[in-house]
N, C-alpha and C positions, 0 to 999 in steps of 0.2 A: 589390537591396534584399532582405532577409531575410523569408520568409513566416512569418506567425504560425500556429502549428499549432492545431488544434482537437482537443479530446477527443472520444471516441465518444459522450459525453453532452451535447454541446453543445445538441442540438435539444432533448432532454429538459429541460434547465435553462432553455432559452428559454421553453418551454411552462409550466414552473413559475414563471416571472416573474424569472428571475435577471437582476442586473446583473453585468456582466463586467469581469475584470481581466487585464492581460497580465503574465505572469510567466516568465522565462527562455525567452521565445520561444513560450509558449503562452497561448492565451485560455480562461480557466475560471471558474467562478462565484466572485464575491467575496462577494455577499450576495443573499438571496431576500426577505427581509422587513425585519427589523432586526437587527443584531448582537446587541442586548440579548435580543430575542424568541428567537434561535436558540440563544443560549448557554443560556437559561432552559430551553428545550426539552430540550436535550442532557443538562443537568444533572438535570432531573426525569424524563426519559422517554427519548426516543432520537432522534438525528438521522442524516441520510445525506448524505455529502460525496463530491464528485468530486476526487480527488487524483491523477488520471491523469499529470499532469506530473512526479511524482516519478521519479527516474532508476530503471532496473531493469536489472541486468546478471546474466546466467547464466555461471557459471564452472565448467566441466566437464572431467574428467580425472583420471588417476590421480595427477598431480602437483600438483592444485588446492590442496590443503592447504598444501604446501610454498610455492606461489606465494603465497598469502594471507599466510602468515607473513612473507615476504620484502616484499611490498608494502605491507602494512598493519601488520605486528607482532603479528598475532593472527588466530585462526580458530576458530569453534566446533567443540567436540569431538563432542557428542552429536548424533544426527539430531534436527532439529527445534529445536535450541538456537541461541542468538544470542549475538553478542558485539558491542559498539559499536566502530566504528573512525572515523578522522578524517573520512572521507567519507561515512559513513552507518551502516547497520546490516547485519551479515552473518548469514545463516542457512544452516544446513547442512540440505539437502533430502535427500540420499543421501550414501552414504561418498564418492562422486566427483563430487557436484554441490552447488553454493552459490548462493545468491541474494543479491544485494546491492542494497539500497534506499538511494537517495541523496536529498538534497534537489534540487528541480528546477535542472537545469543542471550538476550536479556529476558526473553520469555519464561525461561526456567527459574530466575529469580522472582518475577512477578508471580508465577504460579505458586511459588512456596509461600510468598507473602499472603496471597488470598487464601491459601490452604490453612495457614495459621489463624486467620482472621475467622474462617468458617468454623474452626474448632472453638475459639475463644468465644465466639458469639453464639454458638450453638445454632447457625443459620442453614435452611435448606436451600442451597445455591449450588448451581452446577458451573464448574470452571472447565472449559475443554481447550485444550491446545490444537488449534488447526493449522498451525504453521506448515506442516508438510503436505496438508490436504488441500491447500488453496494456493492458486497462482496470485502474483501481485505485480501488476504492470503499471508503470508510471509514464503518463503522458505529459510532456512540459513544453511550453512555449507559447508565443502570441497566437497561434493558429489552433491551439489545442481545443478550444471552444467549439470551432466551426467542424474540426474533425469528428469529435464526439457527437456533435448534433447530426451528423450524417448516419450513425449507427445507433442512435438512442434517442428515444423521445422527450427526455427531460429538457427543461429549460436551463440552459447553462449560462445565461446572462447573469452578471455579478448580483444583481438585486434579488434574483431568484435562487441563486446557488453561490452564496458568499464563500469566502475562504474559511476552511476548518469546518465544513458541513459535510455530513455524510448522508447518502440517500440509497436506498435499494431499488434497483430498476432493471428491466430487460434491456439487453444490448445484444443486437443481432441474434435474437431468439435464445439468449442465454440468461440467466439470473446472476447479477452482479451487485456487488456493493462498490458504490463509486463515491470517493472522498476527494474534496477539493483541498489541496494543500500546497499552497504557492511558495515559490522559491522567490522571496521578496517582491518585486513587481512583476515576476514572470508568473502567469496561470500554469497550475499543474495539478493533474488529477491522479489518483490510484484507482485502478480497476481491479477488483479482487472477486474471484470466483473459483470454481471447482478446478482442481489441477488438471483433471482429465481434458478440460476444454482450454487450457492456457494457450497453447500454440494456435488454436483456431481463433481465439479472441485477439491474439497478437496480430495474426495475418488479416483479420478483418480490419482492424485499426489501422495497421500499416498500409492497407490497400485504400482506405478512405483518405489517408494522408498523402497519397502519391501526388495529388495536385499542388500540395503545399511543400512539396520535396522534403517529406519527413524523412529522418535518419535514425538509425538504431544508435543509442550512446550507452556508454558503460559506467560503472561505478567511479571511475576515475573523474571523468566529466562531472557527475552528479556531486562529488566531494567538492570540486572547485565551484560549482554554481552554488551551493548550499553553504559552503565554509567548512562544514564537517558533515558526515553521514549522519542524519537525525531521522527520527521517525515523522 
């Protein structure tokens, strides 16, 4: 029997009254109040969601760029930039390091394709599945920039941090990967860091968002906002 995995925010979500759903072997919040109320809050102010079940791969090594072009047909050029690929979204974090975000469950397929490419090209590249080891929190809504500016020193203005950009930075004395990934005209950010710090980071962001009447939102509202759940 396969065990259903829990995100590091499971108990936080329970405390906030979440109803849960299983997706790709994970249990995580589907809805906290109503889908309609959560969508309205995200559109008007801001919402905070647990999306830890998204797949997360780190690809590192001097041959990483060559591997990604072989496995997926593309790779981001500039540091911090993004390209979409069949299995998700690729971001370049350093010259020799990339981050791949996939829909829940597709990280296995991506890892297999990368392993095949390493063998065929005889490359010294490391691919690490960090899905279970990292928390993944999504902040969405018009007030999201103001909320993050209270807890992180990055410049979140659109010209400095455009859509589909990745930056590594300190946030409330923790190290986080922050990715801007808008929902159409709604600004949205992914905050990705150590699983052990997930609940702390959630609480810090939630407290910073109180003046904007931030609410927790579930995957059902995210699906409605984005059309389908994509990376």
